PDB file of N, CA, C and O in Angstrom:
ATOM      1  N   MET A   1     111.432  35.041 110.617  1.00  0.00           N
ATOM      2  CA  MET A   1     109.780  35.380 110.593  1.00  0.00           C
ATOM      3  C   MET A   1     110.307  35.957 109.064  1.00  0.00           C
ATOM      4  O   MET A   1     111.049  36.750 108.484  1.00  0.00           O
ATOM      5  N   SER A   2     108.898  34.470 108.857  1.00  0.00           N
ATOM      6  CA  SER A   2     108.395  35.455 106.931  1.00  0.00           C
ATOM      7  C   SER A   2     108.295  36.526 107.305  1.00  0.00           C
ATOM      8  O   SER A   2     108.478  37.151 108.350  1.00  0.00           O
ATOM      9  N   ALA A   3     107.821  36.784 105.849  1.00  0.00           N
ATOM     10  CA  ALA A   3     107.370  38.122 104.677  1.00  0.00           C
ATOM     11  C   ALA A   3     106.082  37.656 105.069  1.00  0.00           C
ATOM     12  O   ALA A   3     105.589  38.398 105.918  1.00  0.00           O
ATOM     13  N   ALA A   4     105.331  36.649 104.740  1.00  0.00           N
ATOM     14  CA  ALA A   4     104.442  36.734 105.128  1.00  0.00           C
ATOM     15  C   ALA A   4     103.651  36.697 106.718  1.00  0.00           C
ATOM     16  O   ALA A   4     102.436  36.887 106.768  1.00  0.00           O
ATOM     17  N   PHE A   5     104.166  36.530 107.532  1.00  0.00           N
ATOM     18  CA  PHE A   5     104.112  35.927 108.616  1.00  0.00           C
ATOM     19  C   PHE A   5     104.055  37.669 109.378  1.00  0.00           C
ATOM     20  O   PHE A   5     103.021  38.005 109.955  1.00  0.00           O
ATOM     21  N   ALA A   6     105.096  38.519 109.301  1.00  0.00           N
ATOM     22  CA  ALA A   6     105.246  39.604 109.034  1.00  0.00           C
ATOM     23  C   ALA A   6     104.669  40.646 108.698  1.00  0.00           C
ATOM     24  O   ALA A   6     104.979  41.738 109.175  1.00  0.00           O
ATOM     25  N   PHE A   7     103.679  40.472 107.771  1.00  0.00           N
ATOM     26  CA  PHE A   7     102.620  41.055 106.649  1.00  0.00           C
ATOM     27  C   PHE A   7     101.150  40.898 108.271  1.00  0.00           C
ATOM     28  O   PHE A   7     100.654  41.653 109.107  1.00  0.00           O
ATOM     29  N   ASP A   8     101.077  39.825 107.972  1.00  0.00           N
ATOM     30  CA  ASP A   8      99.946  38.910 108.727  1.00  0.00           C
ATOM     31  C   ASP A   8     100.423  40.053 110.469  1.00  0.00           C
ATOM     32  O   ASP A   8      99.622  40.763 111.077  1.00  0.00           O
ATOM     33  N   LEU A   9     101.609  39.882 110.752  1.00  0.00           N
ATOM     34  CA  LEU A   9     101.596  40.678 112.407  1.00  0.00           C
ATOM     35  C   LEU A   9     100.816  42.255 111.997  1.00  0.00           C
ATOM     36  O   LEU A   9      99.999  42.764 112.764  1.00  0.00           O
ATOM     37  N   LEU A  10     101.116  42.731 111.022  1.00  0.00           N
ATOM     38  CA  LEU A  10     101.257  44.549 110.434  1.00  0.00           C
ATOM     39  C   LEU A  10      99.872  44.204 110.380  1.00  0.00           C
ATOM     40  O   LEU A  10      99.696  44.102 111.594  1.00  0.00           O
ATOM     41  N   LEU A  11      98.974  43.997 109.974  1.00  0.00           N
ATOM     42  CA  LEU A  11      97.586  43.345 109.275  1.00  0.00           C
ATOM     43  C   LEU A  11      96.964  43.733 110.844  1.00  0.00           C
ATOM     44  O   LEU A  11      96.604  44.847 111.226  1.00  0.00           O
ATOM     45  N   VAL A  12      96.960  42.541 111.557  1.00  0.00           N
ATOM     46  CA  VAL A  12      96.231  42.297 113.365  1.00  0.00           C
ATOM     47  C   VAL A  12      97.224  43.773 113.698  1.00  0.00           C
ATOM     48  O   VAL A  12      96.997  44.660 112.875  1.00  0.00           O
ATOM     49  N   THR A  13      98.041  44.060 114.535  1.00  0.00           N
ATOM     50  CA  THR A  13      98.450  45.448 115.139  1.00  0.00           C
ATOM     51  C   THR A  13      97.477  46.420 114.625  1.00  0.00           C
ATOM     52  O   THR A  13      96.646  46.922 115.381  1.00  0.00           O
ATOM     53  N   LEU A  14      97.581  46.897 112.570  1.00  0.00           N
ATOM     54  CA  LEU A  14      96.717  47.533 112.445  1.00  0.00           C
ATOM     55  C   LEU A  14      94.572  47.923 112.398  1.00  0.00           C
ATOM     56  O   LEU A  14      93.816  48.893 112.430  1.00  0.00           O
ATOM     57  N   LEU A  15      94.488  46.117 112.290  1.00  0.00           N
ATOM     58  CA  LEU A  15      92.974  45.991 112.531  1.00  0.00           C
ATOM     59  C   LEU A  15      93.058  46.493 114.030  1.00  0.00           C
ATOM     60  O   LEU A  15      92.319  47.401 114.410  1.00  0.00           O
ATOM     61  N   LEU A  16      94.054  45.832 114.952  1.00  0.00           N
ATOM     62  CA  LEU A  16      93.274  46.223 116.601  1.00  0.00           C
ATOM     63  C   LEU A  16      93.259  48.355 116.767  1.00  0.00           C
ATOM     64  O   LEU A  16      92.384  49.103 117.203  1.00  0.00           O
ATOM     65  N   LEU A  17      94.546  48.627 116.230  1.00  0.00           N
ATOM     66  CA  LEU A  17      94.569  50.411 116.488  1.00  0.00           C
ATOM     67  C   LEU A  17      93.817  50.894 115.452  1.00  0.00           C
ATOM     68  O   LEU A  17      93.601  52.076 115.722  1.00  0.00           O
ATOM     69  N   ALA A  18      93.249  50.579 114.296  1.00  0.00           N
ATOM     70  CA  ALA A  18      92.177  50.997 113.875  1.00  0.00           C
ATOM     71  C   ALA A  18      90.464  50.729 114.665  1.00  0.00           C
ATOM     72  O   ALA A  18      89.687  51.631 114.350  1.00  0.00           O
ATOM     73  N   ALA A  19      90.004  49.917 115.363  1.00  0.00           N
ATOM     74  CA  ALA A  19      88.647  48.976 115.659  1.00  0.00           C
ATOM     75  C   ALA A  19      89.364  50.729 117.386  1.00  0.00           C
ATOM     76  O   ALA A  19      88.783  51.806 117.253  1.00  0.00           O
ATOM     77  N   LEU A  20      90.330  50.646 118.472  1.00  0.00           N
ATOM     78  CA  LEU A  20      90.843  51.033 118.904  1.00  0.00           C
ATOM     79  C   LEU A  20      90.151  52.593 118.926  1.00  0.00           C
ATOM     80  O   LEU A  20      89.046  52.859 119.398  1.00  0.00           O
ATOM     81  N   ARG A  21      91.182  53.636 118.232  1.00  0.00           N
ATOM     82  CA  ARG A  21      90.431  54.752 117.577  1.00  0.00           C
ATOM     83  C   ARG A  21      88.560  54.952 117.527  1.00  0.00           C
ATOM     84  O   ARG A  21      87.727  55.713 118.020  1.00  0.00           O
ATOM     85  N   ALA A  22      88.580  53.736 116.598  1.00  0.00           N
ATOM     86  CA  ALA A  22      86.963  54.586 116.571  1.00  0.00           C
ATOM     87  C   ALA A  22      85.721  54.432 117.424  1.00  0.00           C
ATOM     88  O   ALA A  22      84.522  54.579 117.185  1.00  0.00           O
ATOM     89  N   LEU A  23      86.624  53.980 118.834  1.00  0.00           N
ATOM     90  CA  LEU A  23      86.188  53.005 119.726  1.00  0.00           C
ATOM     91  C   LEU A  23      86.609  54.832 121.610  1.00  0.00           C
ATOM     92  O   LEU A  23      86.134  55.349 122.621  1.00  0.00           O
ATOM     93  N   THR A  24      87.890  54.821 120.568  1.00  0.00           N
ATOM     94  CA  THR A  24      87.782  56.161 121.606  1.00  0.00           C
ATOM     95  C   THR A  24      87.451  57.151 121.517  1.00  0.00           C
ATOM     96  O   THR A  24      86.964  57.780 122.456  1.00  0.00           O
ATOM     97  N   THR A  25      87.691  57.819 119.784  1.00  0.00           N
ATOM     98  CA  THR A  25      88.057  58.549 119.343  1.00  0.00           C
ATOM     99  C   THR A  25      87.066  59.550 120.079  1.00  0.00           C
ATOM    100  O   THR A  25      86.090  58.886 120.429  1.00  0.00           O
ATOM    101  N   PRO A  26      86.921  60.895 120.461  1.00  0.00           N
ATOM    102  CA  PRO A  26      85.757  61.793 120.884  1.00  0.00           C
ATOM    103  C   PRO A  26      85.496  62.324 119.718  1.00  0.00           C
ATOM    104  O   PRO A  26      84.284  62.479 119.866  1.00  0.00           O
ATOM    105  N   ARG A  27      85.742  62.756 118.572  1.00  0.00           N
ATOM    106  CA  ARG A  27      85.309  63.423 118.030  1.00  0.00           C
ATOM    107  C   ARG A  27      84.688  63.129 116.753  1.00  0.00           C
ATOM    108  O   ARG A  27      85.606  63.297 115.950  1.00  0.00           O
ATOM    109  N   LEU A  28      83.135  62.615 115.785  1.00  0.00           N
ATOM    110  CA  LEU A  28      82.868  61.519 115.298  1.00  0.00           C
ATOM    111  C   LEU A  28      82.815  61.508 113.760  1.00  0.00           C
ATOM    112  O   LEU A  28      81.979  60.731 113.298  1.00  0.00           O
ATOM    113  N   GLY A  29      83.412  62.089 113.032  1.00  0.00           N
ATOM    114  CA  GLY A  29      84.181  62.082 111.986  1.00  0.00           C
ATOM    115  C   GLY A  29      85.069  61.374 111.916  1.00  0.00           C
ATOM    116  O   GLY A  29      84.986  60.448 111.109  1.00  0.00           O
ATOM    117  N   GLN A  30      86.052  61.494 112.581  1.00  0.00           N
ATOM    118  CA  GLN A  30      86.712  60.544 112.919  1.00  0.00           C
ATOM    119  C   GLN A  30      87.196  58.702 113.353  1.00  0.00           C
ATOM    120  O   GLN A  30      88.151  57.977 113.074  1.00  0.00           O
ATOM    121  N   SER A  31      86.146  58.581 114.019  1.00  0.00           N
ATOM    122  CA  SER A  31      85.847  58.043 114.027  1.00  0.00           C
ATOM    123  C   SER A  31      85.495  56.832 113.715  1.00  0.00           C
ATOM    124  O   SER A  31      85.844  55.720 114.113  1.00  0.00           O
ATOM    125  N   LEU A  32      84.162  57.514 112.330  1.00  0.00           N
ATOM    126  CA  LEU A  32      83.587  56.689 111.531  1.00  0.00           C
ATOM    127  C   LEU A  32      84.410  56.750 109.692  1.00  0.00           C
ATOM    128  O   LEU A  32      83.973  56.349 108.614  1.00  0.00           O
ATOM    129  N   LEU A  33      85.694  57.427 110.057  1.00  0.00           N
ATOM    130  CA  LEU A  33      87.000  57.189 109.271  1.00  0.00           C
ATOM    131  C   LEU A  33      87.741  56.055 109.793  1.00  0.00           C
ATOM    132  O   LEU A  33      88.494  55.385 109.086  1.00  0.00           O
ATOM    133  N   ALA A  34      87.521  55.821 111.106  1.00  0.00           N
ATOM    134  CA  ALA A  34      88.179  54.752 110.902  1.00  0.00           C
ATOM    135  C   ALA A  34      88.016  53.406 111.680  1.00  0.00           C
ATOM    136  O   ALA A  34      88.754  52.584 112.223  1.00  0.00           O
ATOM    137  N   PHE A  35      86.641  53.598 111.459  1.00  0.00           N
ATOM    138  CA  PHE A  35      85.813  52.582 111.013  1.00  0.00           C
ATOM    139  C   PHE A  35      85.776  51.505 109.571  1.00  0.00           C
ATOM    140  O   PHE A  35      85.913  50.377 109.098  1.00  0.00           O
ATOM    141  N   VAL A  36      85.523  52.677 109.412  1.00  0.00           N
ATOM    142  CA  VAL A  36      86.197  52.412 107.527  1.00  0.00           C
ATOM    143  C   VAL A  36      86.806  52.598 107.193  1.00  0.00           C
ATOM    144  O   VAL A  36      86.811  52.872 105.993  1.00  0.00           O
ATOM    145  N   VAL A  37      87.787  52.620 107.875  1.00  0.00           N
ATOM    146  CA  VAL A  37      89.605  51.403 107.465  1.00  0.00           C
ATOM    147  C   VAL A  37      89.024  50.872 108.275  1.00  0.00           C
ATOM    148  O   VAL A  37      88.105  51.689 108.328  1.00  0.00           O
ATOM    149  N   PHE A  38      88.739  50.074 109.069  1.00  0.00           N
ATOM    150  CA  PHE A  38      89.325  48.960 109.944  1.00  0.00           C
ATOM    151  C   PHE A  38      87.936  47.235 109.279  1.00  0.00           C
ATOM    152  O   PHE A  38      87.954  46.016 109.450  1.00  0.00           O
ATOM    153  N   GLY A  39      87.011  48.209 108.559  1.00  0.00           N
ATOM    154  CA  GLY A  39      86.122  47.646 107.184  1.00  0.00           C
ATOM    155  C   GLY A  39      87.404  47.045 105.589  1.00  0.00           C
ATOM    156  O   GLY A  39      87.448  46.064 104.847  1.00  0.00           O
ATOM    157  N   LEU A  40      87.987  47.955 105.712  1.00  0.00           N
ATOM    158  CA  LEU A  40      88.958  48.254 104.066  1.00  0.00           C
ATOM    159  C   LEU A  40      90.036  46.753 105.163  1.00  0.00           C
ATOM    160  O   LEU A  40      89.705  45.568 105.216  1.00  0.00           O
ATOM    161  N   LEU A  41      91.164  47.336 105.801  1.00  0.00           N
ATOM    162  CA  LEU A  41      92.183  45.779 106.621  1.00  0.00           C
ATOM    163  C   LEU A  41      90.986  45.213 106.988  1.00  0.00           C
ATOM    164  O   LEU A  41      91.252  45.366 108.180  1.00  0.00           O
ATOM    165  N   MET A  42      90.198  44.836 107.012  1.00  0.00           N
ATOM    166  CA  MET A  42      89.060  43.648 108.180  1.00  0.00           C
ATOM    167  C   MET A  42      88.722  42.750 106.325  1.00  0.00           C
ATOM    168  O   MET A  42      88.409  41.560 106.281  1.00  0.00           O
ATOM    169  N   ALA A  43      88.828  43.357 105.407  1.00  0.00           N
ATOM    170  CA  ALA A  43      88.498  42.716 103.353  1.00  0.00           C
ATOM    171  C   ALA A  43      90.266  42.389 103.087  1.00  0.00           C
ATOM    172  O   ALA A  43      90.744  41.711 102.178  1.00  0.00           O
ATOM    173  N   LEU A  44      90.714  42.826 103.756  1.00  0.00           N
ATOM    174  CA  LEU A  44      92.304  42.762 103.246  1.00  0.00           C
ATOM    175  C   LEU A  44      92.988  40.913 103.993  1.00  0.00           C
ATOM    176  O   LEU A  44      93.895  40.129 103.712  1.00  0.00           O
ATOM    177  N   ALA A  45      91.396  41.035 105.438  1.00  0.00           N
ATOM    178  CA  ALA A  45      92.162  39.606 105.620  1.00  0.00           C
ATOM    179  C   ALA A  45      91.811  38.706 106.089  1.00  0.00           C
ATOM    180  O   ALA A  45      92.239  37.705 106.663  1.00  0.00           O
ATOM    181  N   TRP A  46      90.157  39.542 105.524  1.00  0.00           N
ATOM    182  CA  TRP A  46      89.363  37.217 104.742  1.00  0.00           C
ATOM    183  C   TRP A  46      90.000  37.295 103.578  1.00  0.00           C
ATOM    184  O   TRP A  46      89.657  36.276 102.978  1.00  0.00           O
ATOM    185  N   VAL A  47      90.678  37.865 102.949  1.00  0.00           N
ATOM    186  CA  VAL A  47      91.837  38.261 101.597  1.00  0.00           C
ATOM    187  C   VAL A  47      92.852  36.878 102.216  1.00  0.00           C
ATOM    188  O   VAL A  47      92.591  35.788 101.707  1.00  0.00           O
ATOM    189  N   ARG A  48      94.073  36.920 103.375  1.00  0.00           N
ATOM    190  CA  ARG A  48      95.147  36.498 103.889  1.00  0.00           C
ATOM    191  C   ARG A  48      94.309  35.595 104.319  1.00  0.00           C
ATOM    192  O   ARG A  48      94.850  35.372 105.402  1.00  0.00           O
ATOM    193  N   LEU A  49      93.664  35.104 104.304  1.00  0.00           N
ATOM    194  CA  LEU A  49      92.201  34.302 105.406  1.00  0.00           C
ATOM    195  C   LEU A  49      92.019  33.716 103.355  1.00  0.00           C
ATOM    196  O   LEU A  49      91.071  32.937 103.458  1.00  0.00           O
ATOM    197  N   ASP A  50      92.217  33.717 102.572  1.00  0.00           N
ATOM    198  CA  ASP A  50      91.977  32.660 101.801  1.00  0.00           C
ATOM    199  C   ASP A  50      90.348  32.027 101.828  1.00  0.00           C
ATOM    200  O   ASP A  50      89.804  30.923 101.829  1.00  0.00           O
ATOM    201  N   ALA A  51      89.920  33.630 101.850  1.00  0.00           N
ATOM    202  CA  ALA A  51      87.579  33.935 101.686  1.00  0.00           C
ATOM    203  C   ALA A  51      87.807  35.166 100.648  1.00  0.00           C
ATOM    204  O   ALA A  51      87.790  36.320 101.077  1.00  0.00           O
ATOM    205  N   PRO A  52      88.060  34.838  99.021  1.00  0.00           N
ATOM    206  CA  PRO A  52      87.407  36.183  98.865  1.00  0.00           C
ATOM    207  C   PRO A  52      86.495  36.540  98.962  1.00  0.00           C
ATOM    208  O   PRO A  52      86.231  37.721  98.735  1.00  0.00           O
ATOM    209  N   ASP A  53      85.569  35.610  99.366  1.00  0.00           N
ATOM    210  CA  ASP A  53      84.017  36.228  98.529  1.00  0.00           C
ATOM    211  C   ASP A  53      83.495  36.288  99.659  1.00  0.00           C
ATOM    212  O   ASP A  53      82.329  35.949  99.454  1.00  0.00           O
ATOM    213  N   ILE A  54      83.687  36.640 101.402  1.00  0.00           N
ATOM    214  CA  ILE A  54      83.967  37.085 102.488  1.00  0.00           C
ATOM    215  C   ILE A  54      84.392  38.080 102.488  1.00  0.00           C
ATOM    216  O   ILE A  54      83.702  38.945 103.028  1.00  0.00           O
ATOM    217  N   ALA A  55      86.135  38.622 101.719  1.00  0.00           N
ATOM    218  CA  ALA A  55      86.571  39.953 101.624  1.00  0.00           C
ATOM    219  C   ALA A  55      85.858  40.423 101.186  1.00  0.00           C
ATOM    220  O   ALA A  55      85.125  41.113 101.895  1.00  0.00           O
ATOM    221  N   LEU A  56      85.547  40.333  99.348  1.00  0.00           N
ATOM    222  CA  LEU A  56      84.254  41.220  98.544  1.00  0.00           C
ATOM    223  C   LEU A  56      83.190  41.754  99.660  1.00  0.00           C
ATOM    224  O   LEU A  56      82.921  42.936  99.877  1.00  0.00           O
ATOM    225  N   ALA A  57      82.658  40.633 100.306  1.00  0.00           N
ATOM    226  CA  ALA A  57      81.062  41.676 100.970  1.00  0.00           C
ATOM    227  C   ALA A  57      81.662  42.263 101.930  1.00  0.00           C
ATOM    228  O   ALA A  57      80.905  43.066 102.475  1.00  0.00           O
ATOM    229  N   GLU A  58      82.876  42.220 102.470  1.00  0.00           N
ATOM    230  CA  GLU A  58      83.254  42.873 103.637  1.00  0.00           C
ATOM    231  C   GLU A  58      83.621  44.429 103.230  1.00  0.00           C
ATOM    232  O   GLU A  58      83.225  45.518 103.647  1.00  0.00           O
ATOM    233  N   ALA A  59      84.731  43.947 102.038  1.00  0.00           N
ATOM    234  CA  ALA A  59      84.236  45.319 101.501  1.00  0.00           C
ATOM    235  C   ALA A  59      83.256  46.505 101.026  1.00  0.00           C
ATOM    236  O   ALA A  59      83.529  47.704 100.958  1.00  0.00           O
ATOM    237  N   ALA A  60      82.331  46.015 100.787  1.00  0.00           N
ATOM    238  CA  ALA A  60      80.977  46.655  99.780  1.00  0.00           C
ATOM    239  C   ALA A  60      80.556  46.966 100.863  1.00  0.00           C
ATOM    240  O   ALA A  60      80.423  48.154 101.156  1.00  0.00           O
ATOM    241  N   VAL A  61      80.160  45.692 101.958  1.00  0.00           N
ATOM    242  CA  VAL A  61      79.076  46.198 103.114  1.00  0.00           C
ATOM    243  C   VAL A  61      79.871  46.417 104.231  1.00  0.00           C
ATOM    244  O   VAL A  61      79.701  47.539 104.710  1.00  0.00           O
ATOM    245  N   GLY A  62      80.134  46.191 104.418  1.00  0.00           N
ATOM    246  CA  GLY A  62      81.516  46.213 106.000  1.00  0.00           C
ATOM    247  C   GLY A  62      81.883  47.949 105.607  1.00  0.00           C
ATOM    248  O   GLY A  62      81.062  48.770 106.014  1.00  0.00           O
ATOM    249  N   ALA A  63      82.897  48.373 104.961  1.00  0.00           N
ATOM    250  CA  ALA A  63      83.501  49.125 104.301  1.00  0.00           C
ATOM    251  C   ALA A  63      82.565  50.287 103.445  1.00  0.00           C
ATOM    252  O   ALA A  63      81.799  51.182 103.801  1.00  0.00           O
ATOM    253  N   GLY A  64      82.919  49.916 102.485  1.00  0.00           N
ATOM    254  CA  GLY A  64      81.485  50.847 101.404  1.00  0.00           C
ATOM    255  C   GLY A  64      79.979  51.047 102.432  1.00  0.00           C
ATOM    256  O   GLY A  64      79.771  51.647 103.487  1.00  0.00           O
ATOM    257  N   LEU A  65      79.361  50.453 101.776  1.00  0.00           N
ATOM    258  CA  LEU A  65      77.684  51.155 102.467  1.00  0.00           C
ATOM    259  C   LEU A  65      77.512  51.612 103.342  1.00  0.00           C
ATOM    260  O   LEU A  65      77.001  52.731 103.382  1.00  0.00           O
ATOM    261  N   SER A  66      77.923  50.832 104.588  1.00  0.00           N
ATOM    262  CA  SER A  66      78.237  51.118 105.596  1.00  0.00           C
ATOM    263  C   SER A  66      78.623  52.737 105.273  1.00  0.00           C
ATOM    264  O   SER A  66      77.997  53.745 104.945  1.00  0.00           O
ATOM    265  N   GLY A  67      79.973  52.393 105.553  1.00  0.00           N
ATOM    266  CA  GLY A  67      80.706  53.837 105.724  1.00  0.00           C
ATOM    267  C   GLY A  67      79.928  55.621 104.755  1.00  0.00           C
ATOM    268  O   GLY A  67      79.997  56.847 104.848  1.00  0.00           O
ATOM    269  N   VAL A  68      79.470  54.870 104.176  1.00  0.00           N
ATOM    270  CA  VAL A  68      78.642  55.735 102.958  1.00  0.00           C
ATOM    271  C   VAL A  68      77.209  56.226 104.245  1.00  0.00           C
ATOM    272  O   VAL A  68      77.449  57.151 105.021  1.00  0.00           O
ATOM    273  N   LEU A  69      76.293  55.746 104.287  1.00  0.00           N
ATOM    274  CA  LEU A  69      75.429  55.752 104.896  1.00  0.00           C
ATOM    275  C   LEU A  69      75.906  56.267 106.697  1.00  0.00           C
ATOM    276  O   LEU A  69      74.914  56.497 107.389  1.00  0.00           O
ATOM    277  N   LEU A  70      76.743  56.374 107.139  1.00  0.00           N
ATOM    278  CA  LEU A  70      77.411  56.638 108.063  1.00  0.00           C
ATOM    279  C   LEU A  70      78.044  58.344 107.818  1.00  0.00           C
ATOM    280  O   LEU A  70      77.743  59.421 108.332  1.00  0.00           O
ATOM    281  N   PHE A  71      78.568  58.126 107.272  1.00  0.00           N
ATOM    282  CA  PHE A  71      78.672  59.885 106.431  1.00  0.00           C
ATOM    283  C   PHE A  71      77.441  60.226 105.824  1.00  0.00           C
ATOM    284  O   PHE A  71      77.607  61.428 105.619  1.00  0.00           O
ATOM    285  N   ASP A  72      76.592  60.013 105.509  1.00  0.00           N
ATOM    286  CA  ASP A  72      75.634  60.355 104.921  1.00  0.00           C
ATOM    287  C   ASP A  72      74.930  60.895 106.206  1.00  0.00           C
ATOM    288  O   ASP A  72      75.212  62.074 106.424  1.00  0.00           O
ATOM    289  N   ALA A  73      74.046  60.297 107.148  1.00  0.00           N
ATOM    290  CA  ALA A  73      73.879  59.606 107.753  1.00  0.00           C
ATOM    291  C   ALA A  73      74.051  61.931 109.567  1.00  0.00           C
ATOM    292  O   ALA A  73      73.341  62.742 110.161  1.00  0.00           O
ATOM    293  N   TRP A  74      76.149  61.366 109.234  1.00  0.00           N
ATOM    294  CA  TRP A  74      76.439  62.166 110.320  1.00  0.00           C
ATOM    295  C   TRP A  74      76.449  63.825 109.158  1.00  0.00           C
ATOM    296  O   TRP A  74      75.775  64.804 109.479  1.00  0.00           O
ATOM    297  N   ARG A  75      77.299  63.804 107.915  1.00  0.00           N
ATOM    298  CA  ARG A  75      76.611  65.292 107.292  1.00  0.00           C
ATOM    299  C   ARG A  75      74.840  65.891 107.604  1.00  0.00           C
ATOM    300  O   ARG A  75      74.351  66.992 107.348  1.00  0.00           O
ATOM    301  N   ALA A  76      74.312  64.866 108.139  1.00  0.00           N
ATOM    302  CA  ALA A  76      72.249  65.514 107.144  1.00  0.00           C
ATOM    303  C   ALA A  76      72.055  66.040 108.695  1.00  0.00           C
ATOM    304  O   ALA A  76      71.599  67.153 108.958  1.00  0.00           O
ATOM    305  N   LEU A  77      72.600  64.764 109.998  1.00  0.00           N
ATOM    306  CA  LEU A  77      72.064  65.716 111.339  1.00  0.00           C
ATOM    307  C   LEU A  77      73.062  66.735 111.893  1.00  0.00           C
ATOM    308  O   LEU A  77      72.728  67.724 112.545  1.00  0.00           O
ATOM    309  N   CYS A  78      74.672  66.307 111.483  1.00  0.00           N
ATOM    310  CA  CYS A  78      75.640  67.943 112.329  1.00  0.00           C
ATOM    311  C   CYS A  78      75.796  68.314 111.644  1.00  0.00           C
ATOM    312  O   CYS A  78      76.692  68.954 112.194  1.00  0.00           O
ATOM    313  N   GLY A  79      75.834  68.755 110.428  1.00  0.00           N
ATOM    314  CA  GLY A  79      76.527  69.653 109.017  1.00  0.00           C
ATOM    315  C   GLY A  79      75.314  70.971 108.393  1.00  0.00           C
ATOM    316  O   GLY A  79      75.568  72.052 107.862  1.00  0.00           O
ATOM    317  N   GLU A  80      74.219  70.450 108.664  1.00  0.00           N
ATOM    318  CA  GLU A  80      73.710  71.905 108.447  1.00  0.00           C
ATOM    319  C   GLU A  80      73.862  72.756 109.720  1.00  0.00           C
ATOM    320  O   GLU A  80      73.975  72.361 110.881  1.00  0.00           O
ATOM    321  N   PRO A  81      73.821  74.882 108.911  1.00  0.00           N
ATOM    322  CA  PRO A  81      74.011  75.210 110.046  1.00  0.00           C
ATOM    323  C   PRO A  81      73.207  75.322 111.362  1.00  0.00           C
ATOM    324  O   PRO A  81      72.211  74.698 110.999  1.00  0.00           O
ATOM    325  N   ALA A  82      72.855  75.807 113.076  1.00  0.00           N
ATOM    326  CA  ALA A  82      71.783  75.810 113.618  1.00  0.00           C
ATOM    327  C   ALA A  82      70.847  76.483 113.038  1.00  0.00           C
ATOM    328  O   ALA A  82      69.705  76.111 112.765  1.00  0.00           O
ATOM    329  N   ASP A  83      71.672  78.129 112.732  1.00  0.00           N
ATOM    330  CA  ASP A  83      69.843  79.114 112.936  1.00  0.00           C
ATOM    331  C   ASP A  83      69.148  79.129 111.441  1.00  0.00           C
ATOM    332  O   ASP A  83      68.244  79.872 111.059  1.00  0.00           O
ATOM    333  N   GLU A  84      69.983  77.862 110.538  1.00  0.00           N
ATOM    334  CA  GLU A  84      68.849  77.112 109.379  1.00  0.00           C
ATOM    335  C   GLU A  84      67.964  76.037 109.409  1.00  0.00           C
ATOM    336  O   GLU A  84      68.258  74.845 109.326  1.00  0.00           O
ATOM    337  N   ALA A  85      66.594  76.655 109.564  1.00  0.00           N
ATOM    338  CA  ALA A  85      65.835  74.786 109.288  1.00  0.00           C
ATOM    339  C   ALA A  85      66.039  74.453 108.518  1.00  0.00           C
ATOM    340  O   ALA A  85      66.516  75.205 107.668  1.00  0.00           O
ATOM    341  N   PRO A  86      65.845  73.166 108.253  1.00  0.00           N
ATOM    342  CA  PRO A  86      65.734  73.043 107.532  1.00  0.00           C
ATOM    343  C   PRO A  86      64.326  71.984 106.657  1.00  0.00           C
ATOM    344  O   PRO A  86      63.503  71.167 107.069  1.00  0.00           O
ATOM    345  N   THR A  87      64.706  72.651 105.127  1.00  0.00           N
ATOM    346  CA  THR A  87      63.764  73.168 103.941  1.00  0.00           C
ATOM    347  C   THR A  87      63.019  71.264 103.418  1.00  0.00           C
ATOM    348  O   THR A  87      63.619  70.210 103.209  1.00  0.00           O
ATOM    349  N   ALA A  88      61.656  71.581 103.388  1.00  0.00           N
ATOM    350  CA  ALA A  88      61.295  69.910 102.652  1.00  0.00           C
ATOM    351  C   ALA A  88      61.882  70.121 101.215  1.00  0.00           C
ATOM    352  O   ALA A  88      61.497  69.239 100.448  1.00  0.00           O
ATOM    353  N   GLU A  89      62.676  71.012 100.662  1.00  0.00           N
ATOM    354  CA  GLU A  89      63.450  70.156  99.443  1.00  0.00           C
ATOM    355  C   GLU A  89      64.390  69.533 100.181  1.00  0.00           C
ATOM    356  O   GLU A  89      64.431  68.311 100.041  1.00  0.00           O
ATOM    357  N   ARG A  90      65.365  70.159 101.129  1.00  0.00           N
ATOM    358  CA  ARG A  90      66.434  69.991 102.157  1.00  0.00           C
ATOM    359  C   ARG A  90      65.585  67.322 102.594  1.00  0.00           C
ATOM    360  O   ARG A  90      65.855  66.126 102.707  1.00  0.00           O
ATOM    361  N   MET A  91      64.995  67.978 102.589  1.00  0.00           N
ATOM    362  CA  MET A  91      65.000  66.675 103.335  1.00  0.00           C
ATOM    363  C   MET A  91      64.125  65.517 102.096  1.00  0.00           C
ATOM    364  O   MET A  91      63.158  64.857 102.476  1.00  0.00           O
ATOM    365  N   ARG A  92      64.494  65.452 101.059  1.00  0.00           N
ATOM    366  CA  ARG A  92      64.460  64.244 100.566  1.00  0.00           C
ATOM    367  C   ARG A  92      65.927  64.118  99.927  1.00  0.00           C
ATOM    368  O   ARG A  92      66.265  63.080  99.357  1.00  0.00           O
TER     369      ARG A  92
END
């Protein structure tokens, strides 16, 4: 077995584990983190498939922008104490 084949096999295994973890984890924060890890691993898979343009787009949009937006939405929805009403300044 060549080193490249072993790396590809490891990459596929990690992709499947990250996807499974993102779908089955009961905690939202861990699920979002697994989603970001999946996006980064998918970008690496695109590099291995000799598609650097798609890999760059996947890293920027799939892991970067989507991850930041999801974590920000999670913080906005769940990060504030329940007894404290949101103010107009925090809504901006």
